[in-house]
C-alpha positions in Angstrom: -40.7 -47.5 48.0 -40.1 -44.0 46.8 -37.5 -43.4 44.1 -34.4 -42.7 46.2 -31.1 -44.4 46.9 -31.5 -48.0 48.3 -27.8 -48.6 48.4 -25.1 -46.1 49.3 -21.4 -46.4 48.6 -19.5 -43.8 50.7 -15.8 -44.0 51.6 -16.7 -42.6 55.0 -19.2 -45.4 55.7 -17.8 -48.9 56.2 -14.8 -48.0 54.0 -17.0 -47.7 50.9 -18.7 -51.1 51.2 -22.2 -50.9 49.6 -24.6 -50.4 52.5 -28.3 -49.9 52.8 -29.0 -46.1 52.7 -29.1 -44.6 56.2 -27.5 -47.6 57.8 -24.1 -49.1 58.3 -25.4 -52.5 57.2 -23.7 -54.0 54.1 -26.1 -55.3 51.5 -23.8 -58.4 51.3 -25.2 -59.3 54.8 -28.7 -59.7 53.3 -27.3 -61.9 50.5 -25.3 -64.0 53.0 -28.3 -64.6 55.2 -30.5 -65.6 52.2 -27.7 -67.8 50.8 -27.3 -69.5 54.2 -31.0 -70.4 54.2 -32.2 -67.8 56.6 -35.4 -65.9 56.0 -35.8 -62.2 55.3 -37.5 -61.9 58.7 -34.5 -63.4 60.4 -32.2 -60.9 58.7 -34.5 -58.0 59.7 -34.5 -59.2 63.3 -30.7 -59.0 63.4 -30.5 -55.7 61.5 -33.4 -53.5 62.7 -32.0 -50.4 61.1 -32.9 -51.9 57.7 -36.6 -51.7 56.8 -38.5 -54.4 55.1 -39.1 -52.0 52.2 -35.4 -51.3 51.8 -34.6 -55.0 51.7 -37.3 -55.9 49.2 -36.5 -52.9 47.0 -32.8 -54.0 47.0 -33.8 -57.5 45.9 -36.1 -56.2 43.3 -33.5 -53.8 41.9 -30.8 -56.6 41.9 -33.2 -58.9 40.1 -34.1 -56.4 37.4 -30.4 -55.6 36.8 -29.5 -59.3 36.6 -32.3 -60.1 34.2 -31.5 -57.1 32.0 -28.0 -58.4 31.4 -29.1 -62.0 30.7 
C-alpha cells in the first residue's frame, strides 16, 4: 500500500474514534472480529468500504509498533 494514512482520527467522523481512512469503520471492529475468531474475509464481507490492503496495512503497522516497544 502506498505511504498514506491508514487510520484517521477526526472529531467529525465517529466522534474521533480511530477509523480506516476514507470510511466510517472503526479499526477496533477489525480487532474485535479477529479476537472473536472470525477471519479477515468475514470482516471484509461485513465492511466492504474497507479494502483488503487497508486491513493488512493496519495489522502490519500495529505489529511493527508493538514489536518496536517490546
